[in-house]
C-alpha positions in Angstrom: -35.3 44.6 -37.2 -38.5 45.1 -39.1 -41.5 46.4 -37.2 -45.2 46.3 -38.0 -47.6 48.3 -35.7 -51.3 47.7 -35.6 -54.4 48.2 -33.4 -55.2 51.8 -33.9 -58.7 53.1 -34.5 -61.4 55.6 -33.6 -62.5 55.6 -29.9 -64.3 57.9 -27.5 -62.7 59.7 -24.6 -62.5 57.3 -21.6 -62.2 54.2 -23.8 -59.3 51.8 -23.9 -57.2 50.5 -26.9 -54.3 48.1 -27.2 -51.6 48.6 -29.8 -49.3 45.8 -31.0 -46.0 45.9 -32.7 -44.7 42.7 -34.3 -41.0 42.4 -34.9 -38.9 40.3 -37.2 -35.4 40.1 -38.4 -33.2 39.4 -35.4 -33.3 38.3 -31.7 -36.2 40.4 -30.3 -35.1 40.2 -26.7 -31.8 42.0 -27.6 -33.7 45.2 -28.3 -35.2 47.8 -26.1 -38.6 48.7 -27.6 -40.4 52.0 -27.4 -43.6 53.7 -28.5 -43.7 57.3 -29.8 -46.6 59.3 -31.1 -47.0 62.3 -33.4 -50.0 64.6 -33.5 -50.8 66.7 -36.5 -48.4 69.6 -36.7 -46.4 68.5 -33.7 -43.1 66.8 -33.1 -42.8 63.1 -32.4 -43.3 62.5 -28.7 -41.9 59.8 -26.5 -44.6 57.6 -24.9 -43.0 54.6 -23.3 -40.0 52.2 -23.4 -39.4 48.7 -22.2 -36.1 46.9 -21.8 -35.2 43.7 -23.7 -36.1 41.4 -20.9 -39.3 43.4 -20.0 -38.1 44.1 -16.5 -37.7 47.9 -16.8 -40.2 50.4 -18.2 -40.4 54.2 -18.4 -43.2 56.4 -19.4 -43.8 59.9 -20.7 -45.3 62.3 -18.2 -48.6 62.7 -20.1 -49.4 59.0 -20.2 -48.0 57.8 -16.9 -50.6 55.9 -14.9 -52.9 55.4 -18.0 -50.7 53.5 -20.5 -48.8 50.3 -19.9 -46.1 48.9 -22.2 -45.4 45.2 -22.2 -43.7 42.6 -24.4 -43.9 38.9 -25.2 -40.5 37.8 -26.4 -41.8 34.4 -27.4 -44.2 36.2 -29.9 -41.7 38.9 -30.8 -44.3 41.5 -30.0 -44.5 44.6 -27.9 -47.8 46.1 -26.7 -49.2 49.4 -25.5 -52.3 49.2 -23.4 -54.0 52.6 -23.4 -56.7 53.3 -20.8 -58.7 56.4 -20.0 -58.0 57.8 -23.4 -58.2 61.6 -24.0 -58.6 63.6 -27.2 -55.0 64.8 -26.7 -53.9 61.2 -27.1 -54.8 61.4 -30.8 -52.0 60.8 -33.2 -50.0 58.3 -35.2 -48.3 55.9 -32.9 -45.0 54.4 -33.9 -43.1 51.5 -32.4 -39.3 51.7 -32.4 -36.3 49.5 -31.5 -32.8 50.3 -30.5 -29.7 48.1 -30.5 -29.4 47.6 -26.7 -31.2 45.3 -24.3 -30.6 47.5 -21.2 -32.2 50.9 -20.9 -30.1 54.0 -20.7 -29.9 55.6 -17.2 -30.4 59.0 -19.0 -34.0 60.1 -19.4 -33.0 62.4 -22.3 -31.2 59.5 -24.0 -34.1 57.1 -23.6 -36.6 59.6 -25.0 -34.6 60.7 -28.0 -35.9 59.6 -31.4 -32.3 59.5 -32.6 -31.5 56.6 -30.3 -33.9 54.3 -32.1 -32.6 52.7 -35.3 -35.7 50.9 -36.5 -39.3 52.2 -36.8 -42.6 50.8 -37.7 -45.0 52.4 -40.2 -47.3 53.9 -37.5 -50.9 53.3 -36.6 -53.5 56.0 -36.2 -55.3 56.5 -32.9 -58.2 59.0 -32.9 -59.9 59.9 -29.6 -63.2 61.8 -29.9 -64.6 63.9 -27.1 
């Protein structure tokens, strides 16, 4: 599956931003979809994941309660609504897809970059203080 992320930009602390990731290439609802982010000089970090149907979601600890992942399978698009943004949310945000439609029961497995076989090009989010 091919992924195209968009929606990044420069915002102030406390603002909101919505990222989108458009998918093409195969049946979108057959893929769990995730968002990761990478700050300068740091490793890629898990942000959120959603099951193929959209019924199940999991979040990284640093964004839980502020970010919401959702998907529209009719539009082959996954979203990341980011509220109450903080400067530490700054980074390049990547969407990713795996080959399953049901989320793994293992937290470690869900959050591993190696689980995801397709990646978008990334969109930059900068949060100023």
